[in-house]
C-alpha positions as CSV (number, residue, x, y, z in Angstrom):
1,M,101.1,94.3,102.6
2,V,103.9,94.3,100.0
3,E,106.8,96.2,101.3
4,G,107.2,98.4,98.2
5,F,103.8,99.9,98.7
6,L,104.2,100.6,102.4
7,K,105.6,104.1,102.0
8,H,102.7,105.2,99.8
9,V,100.1,103.6,102.1
10,N,101.5,105.4,105.1
11,I,101.4,108.7,103.3
12,L,97.7,108.0,102.4
13,I,96.8,107.1,106.0
14,N,98.6,110.1,107.5
15,E,97.0,112.6,105.1
16,S,93.4,111.2,105.1
17,D,90.5,112.0,107.4
18,L,88.4,109.2,106.0
19,I,89.6,105.9,104.4
20,I,87.4,104.1,101.8
21,E,88.4,100.4,101.4
22,I,87.0,99.0,98.2
23,L,86.1,95.3,98.0
24,D,85.0,93.0,95.1
25,A,81.5,91.7,95.8
26,R,82.4,88.3,94.2
27,R,85.4,87.8,96.6
28,P,85.0,90.2,99.5
29,D,87.1,88.2,102.0
30,E,90.0,87.8,99.6
31,T,90.0,91.5,98.6
32,R,89.9,92.8,102.2
33,N,93.2,93.9,103.8
34,K,92.7,93.0,107.4
35,D,96.2,94.1,108.4
36,L,95.5,97.6,107.0
37,E,92.1,97.7,108.7
38,R,93.7,97.0,112.1
39,I,96.2,99.8,111.5
40,L,93.4,102.2,110.6
41,I,91.3,101.2,113.7
42,G,94.4,101.5,115.9
43,R,95.0,105.0,114.6
44,R,91.3,105.8,115.1
45,K,90.8,106.7,111.4
46,K,87.3,106.7,110.0
47,L,86.8,103.7,107.8
48,L,84.1,103.1,105.2
49,L,84.0,99.8,103.3
50,V,82.5,99.8,99.8
51,I,81.6,96.5,98.2
52,N,81.8,97.2,94.5
53,K,80.4,95.1,91.6
54,S,77.5,94.2,93.8
55,D,75.3,93.8,90.8
56,L,77.2,90.6,90.1
57,V,76.2,88.8,93.3
58,E,72.9,87.8,94.9
59,K,71.6,90.4,97.4
60,E,71.0,87.8,100.2
61,A,74.6,86.7,100.2
62,L,75.8,90.3,100.2
63,E,73.6,91.2,103.2
64,K,75.1,88.4,105.2
65,K,78.6,89.4,104.3
66,K,77.8,93.1,105.1
67,N,76.6,92.2,108.6
68,E,79.7,90.1,109.2
69,I,82.1,92.8,108.1
70,E,80.3,95.5,110.1
71,R,80.6,93.4,113.2
72,Q,84.3,92.8,112.7
73,T,85.3,96.4,111.8
74,K,82.6,98.4,113.6
75,S,82.5,100.4,110.4
76,K,79.8,101.3,107.8
77,V,79.6,99.0,104.7
78,I,77.9,100.1,101.5
79,F,77.0,98.2,98.3
80,V,77.8,99.9,95.0
81,S,78.2,99.2,91.3
82,A,80.6,102.0,90.3
83,L,80.3,101.1,86.6
84,K,76.5,101.5,86.7
85,K,76.7,104.4,89.2
86,D,74.4,102.5,91.7
87,G,75.0,103.4,95.3
88,I,77.2,106.4,94.6
89,N,74.8,108.7,96.4
90,M,75.2,106.6,99.6
91,I,78.9,107.2,99.5
92,R,78.4,111.0,98.9
93,R,76.1,111.1,102.0
94,Q,78.8,109.4,104.1
95,V,81.3,111.9,102.8
96,A,79.0,114.8,103.6
97,A,78.5,113.5,107.1
98,A,82.3,113.3,107.6
99,K,82.9,116.8,106.3
100,Q,83.2,119.5,109.0
101,K,82.2,123.0,108.2
102,D,85.0,125.3,106.8
103,K,87.5,122.4,107.0
104,K,89.1,120.4,104.2
105,L,88.2,116.7,104.0
106,T,90.7,114.3,102.5
107,I,89.6,110.8,101.6
108,G,92.0,108.0,101.0
109,I,91.1,105.2,98.6
110,I,92.6,101.7,99.1
111,G,91.9,98.4,97.4
112,Y,93.5,95.5,95.5
113,P,94.0,95.8,91.7
114,N,90.9,95.7,89.6
115,V,88.3,96.1,92.4
116,G,87.2,99.3,90.7
117,K,89.1,102.0,92.5
118,S,89.7,104.2,89.4
119,T,86.1,103.8,88.2
120,L,84.7,104.8,91.6
121,I,87.1,107.8,91.8
122,N,86.1,109.0,88.3
123,T,82.4,108.6,89.1
124,L,82.7,110.6,92.4
125,A,84.8,113.2,90.7
126,G,82.3,113.7,87.8
127,K,82.8,115.3,84.4
128,G,85.4,118.0,84.0
129,R,87.5,117.1,87.1
130,G,90.6,115.1,87.6
131,R,90.3,111.7,86.0
132,V,92.2,108.5,86.8
133,A,93.1,106.1,84.1
134,T,91.3,102.8,84.2
135,S,92.4,99.4,82.8
136,R,91.8,95.7,83.3
137,K,95.6,95.3,83.7
138,A,96.5,95.0,87.4
139,G,98.5,97.7,88.9
140,L,97.8,100.6,86.5
141,T,97.7,103.2,89.2
142,R,101.2,104.2,90.3
143,G,102.2,106.2,93.4
144,I,99.8,108.7,95.0
145,T,97.1,110.4,92.9
146,R,95.1,113.3,94.2
147,V,91.7,114.3,92.8
148,K,89.4,117.1,93.8
149,I,85.8,116.0,93.8
150,T,84.1,119.1,95.1
151,D,85.0,122.3,97.1
152,G,87.0,121.3,100.1
153,V,86.9,117.5,99.4
154,Y,89.8,115.6,97.9
155,L,90.5,112.0,97.1
156,I,93.9,110.3,97.5
157,D,94.3,107.1,95.5
158,S,96.9,104.5,96.5
159,P,98.7,102.0,94.3
160,G,96.9,98.7,94.1
161,I,97.8,96.7,97.2
162,I,98.8,93.2,95.9
163,P,97.1,90.3,97.7
164,R,99.2,88.0,99.7
165,M,98.2,85.0,97.5
166,E,100.5,82.6,95.7
167,D,98.0,80.5,93.7
168,E,97.4,81.9,90.2
169,F,93.8,80.8,90.3
170,D,93.1,82.9,93.3
171,L,94.9,85.9,91.8
172,F,92.9,85.4,88.6
173,L,89.6,85.3,90.4
174,V,90.2,88.7,92.1
175,E,91.5,90.0,88.8
176,S,94.9,90.8,90.2
177,K,96.2,88.8,87.2
178,N,94.6,88.7,83.7
179,P,95.1,85.8,81.3
180,N,98.1,87.4,79.7
181,Q,99.9,87.5,83.1
182,L,99.3,83.8,84.0
183,K,102.1,81.2,83.7
184,N,99.7,78.3,83.2
185,V,96.5,79.4,81.5
186,E,95.3,75.8,80.9
187,R,95.6,74.9,84.6
188,V,93.7,78.1,85.7
189,A,91.0,77.5,83.0
190,L,90.5,73.9,84.2
191,K,90.2,75.1,87.8
192,L,87.7,77.7,86.6
193,I,85.5,75.0,85.1
194,Q,85.6,73.2,88.4
195,Y,84.8,76.4,90.2
196,L,81.8,77.4,88.0
197,G,80.6,73.8,87.3
198,K,80.4,71.9,84.1
199,E,76.7,72.6,83.6
200,F,77.2,76.3,83.8
201,I,80.1,76.2,81.2
202,A,78.2,73.9,78.9
203,K,75.2,76.1,78.9
204,N,77.3,79.2,78.0
205,F,78.9,77.5,75.1
206,G,76.0,75.3,73.9
207,I,77.8,72.0,74.7
208,E,75.5,68.9,74.9
209,N,76.1,65.7,76.9
210,F,78.5,67.5,79.2
211,E,77.9,65.0,82.0
212,E,80.1,62.5,80.1
213,L,83.0,65.0,79.7
214,D,85.7,65.8,82.2
215,E,87.2,69.4,82.5
216,E,89.8,68.9,79.8
217,E,87.3,67.4,77.4
218,L,85.0,70.4,78.1
219,L,87.8,72.8,77.3
220,D,88.4,70.8,74.1
221,E,84.8,71.3,73.1
222,I,85.1,75.1,73.7
223,G,88.0,75.1,71.3
224,R,86.0,73.2,68.7
225,K,83.0,75.4,69.1
226,K,85.0,78.6,68.7
227,N,87.3,77.2,65.9
228,L,90.4,77.6,68.1
229,L,92.4,74.8,66.4
230,V,95.9,73.8,65.7
231,K,97.2,72.4,62.5
232,G,95.4,69.1,61.8
233,G,92.1,70.3,63.3
234,N,92.6,69.5,66.9
235,P,91.6,72.0,69.6
236,D,94.3,74.5,70.7
237,M,94.0,74.1,74.5
238,G,96.0,77.2,75.2
239,K,93.8,79.4,73.0
240,A,90.6,77.8,74.3
241,A,91.8,78.4,77.9
242,R,92.6,82.0,77.3
243,F,89.3,82.6,75.5
244,L,87.4,81.1,78.5
245,L,89.3,83.2,81.0
246,E,88.9,86.4,79.1
247,K,85.1,85.8,78.9
248,Y,85.0,85.3,82.6
249,Q,86.9,88.5,83.5
250,K,84.8,90.5,81.0
251,H,81.7,89.2,82.9
252,E,80.3,87.7,79.7
253,L,79.5,84.3,81.2
254,K,75.9,84.3,82.5
């Protein structure tokens, strides 16, 4: 964990009866914090792992990952889509099971930036209760935020725990960096084309004869298709790269 967040995370662990760790279904391993999980298990804290954005991944792959994580952590794993409110009742049932009669229950929420922590908190809290600001910009939540979700049940949100990754592409994939925060948007866009496959990209942008094109030429074609040009009519690689990356993070590539 990044040292600057350690104080807040310790407060959250100490004050919480139940910890919910939120993962991104597209990159569950990369958005897990195994160091923190070991700390929680060592302190005998109840841990619930919630795999968010599960509507973006095939169910068979998720079931396999769920079984693996449950074996490793000996904790319950739930699939949800906080944005679509799918699976929220399963979380509420786990919360109800953890709540002891006539005792306050405090739930700590942890997760990397942009895994959907704030959206999940707002969905659980419901209309008229404390709301947490949401944004695609990594690290919006600052410090410790407390939200009452029902009588005797409170949520504590932590600041986004920054992944221990150095490669910009990996940080982009887990949405810990958006295109505006990247040092080399073209390099990340080319790696994204490799990652998704040329056929997938070509289909999304109506590009023919893609087999004959390399990644740079494919990015050129995206620039031409979207009229992202520099003076003289040549494709603007920087703008084309940014356009592609934004489409990916907005989940507009199908």
